[in-house]
C-alpha positions in Angstrom: 16.0 -98.2 -268.3 17.7 -97.3 -271.5 18.8 -94.2 -273.2 15.6 -94.0 -275.2 13.6 -93.6 -272.0 15.6 -90.6 -270.9 15.6 -89.1 -274.3 11.9 -89.4 -274.7 11.3 -88.1 -271.1 13.6 -85.1 -271.7 12.0 -84.4 -275.1 8.5 -84.5 -273.7 9.5 -82.3 -270.7 11.1 -79.8 -273.1 8.0 -79.6 -275.3 5.8 -79.1 -272.2 8.0 -76.3 -271.0 8.1 -74.6 -274.3 4.4 -74.8 -274.7 3.8 -73.3 -271.3 6.4 -70.7 -271.9 4.3 -69.2 -274.7 1.8 -68.1 -272.1 4.4 -65.7 -270.6 5.9 -64.3 -273.9 4.4 -61.5 -275.9 1.5 -62.6 -278.1 2.0 -62.5 -281.9 -1.8 -62.7 -282.4 -3.2 -59.2 -282.3 -6.7 -57.9 -282.4 -9.7 -58.7 -280.3 -9.4 -60.6 -277.0 -12.0 -63.1 -278.2 -10.9 -64.4 -281.5 -10.6 -67.7 -283.3 -6.8 -67.4 -283.3 -6.7 -66.9 -279.5 -9.1 -69.9 -279.1 -6.8 -72.1 -281.2 -3.8 -70.8 -279.2 -5.4 -71.9 -275.9 -6.5 -75.2 -277.4 -3.0 -76.0 -278.6 -1.6 -75.3 -275.2 -4.1 -77.6 -273.6 -3.5 -80.3 -276.2 0.3 -80.1 -275.7 0.0 -80.3 -271.9 -2.6 -83.1 -272.1 -0.5 -85.3 -274.5 2.8 -84.3 -272.8 1.7 -85.4 -269.3 0.0 -88.5 -270.9 3.4 -89.4 -272.4 5.1 -88.9 -269.0 2.7 -91.3 -267.4 3.1 -93.8 -270.2 6.9 -93.6 -270.2 7.2 -94.0 -266.5 4.7 -96.9 -266.5 6.5 -98.7 -269.3 10.1 -98.1 -268.3 10.1 -97.4 -264.6 7.6 -98.1 -261.8 3.9 -98.1 -262.4 2.4 -94.6 -261.8 -1.2 -95.4 -262.6 -3.6 -98.1 -261.3 -6.4 -98.8 -263.8 -8.7 -101.7 -262.8 -10.5 -101.6 -266.1 -7.4 -102.3 -268.2 -7.6 -106.1 -268.3 -4.5 -106.5 -270.5 -1.2 -104.6 -270.2 -1.0 -104.0 -273.9 0.7 -100.8 -275.1 -2.5 -99.4 -276.6 -4.4 -99.9 -273.3 -1.7 -98.3 -271.3 -1.5 -95.4 -273.7 -5.3 -95.0 -273.6 -5.3 -95.0 -269.8 -2.4 -92.5 -269.6 -4.1 -90.0 -272.0 -7.5 -90.5 -270.2 -6.0 -89.9 -266.8 -4.1 -86.9 -268.1 -7.3 -85.4 -269.5 -9.3 -86.0 -266.3 -6.5 -84.5 -264.2 -6.0 -81.5 -266.5 -9.7 -80.6 -266.9 -11.2 -81.6 -263.5 -10.4 -83.5 -260.4 -10.9 -86.8 -262.1 -13.6 -89.5 -261.7 -11.3 -91.7 -259.6 -11.5 -94.9 -261.8 -7.8 -94.5 -262.6 -5.6 -93.4 -259.7 -2.0 -92.3 -259.5 0.6 -94.3 -257.6 3.9 -93.3 -256.1 5.6 -90.5 -258.1 2.5 -90.3 -260.3 0.7 -88.5 -257.4 3.2 -85.7 -257.5 3.0 -85.5 -261.3 -0.8 -85.4 -261.1 -0.6 -82.5 -258.6 1.6 -80.6 -260.9 -0.6 -81.3 -263.9 -3.8 -80.2 -262.0 -2.1 -77.0 -260.9 -1.1 -76.2 -264.5 -4.7 -77.1 -265.6 -6.1 -74.6 -263.1 -3.7 -71.8 -263.9 -3.7 -72.0 -267.7 -7.0 -70.1 -268.1 -6.0 -67.4 -265.7 -2.6 -66.9 -267.3 -4.3 -66.8 -270.8 -6.8 -64.2 -269.7 -4.1 -62.1 -268.0 -1.9 -62.3 -271.1 -4.8 -61.5 -273.5 -5.7 -58.4 -271.4 -2.1 -57.2 -271.2 -1.6 -57.7 -275.0 -4.9 -55.9 -275.7 -3.9 -52.9 -273.6 -0.6 -52.4 -275.5 
């Protein structure tokens, strides 16, 4: 594994951390609880987490041990691995997943963390919006 792998993994982890940190900092968007700005804020957090974890699955699969088993990906081309990583990330973040792509090894623990984050984002967002609204 080269320095590029560690750089990309650290950069992706940092972006994920900073995105999730915004849920626990005071909101700059004021006004109603239900607003287009709040909807975009929540959407960007979900997007960042989805792509961030997809990048982690992809990087580990390319440079370390395989963390996803995808029987439908006939070839091991980069685009197919990237597609499977993003797909698995979305299925894990938004649901329990259909089971066609399964995590392996360390990917299981990463998937648990992503699922936990996926379940807590809405609750954290609602709690933050209510606390900001009451101020």
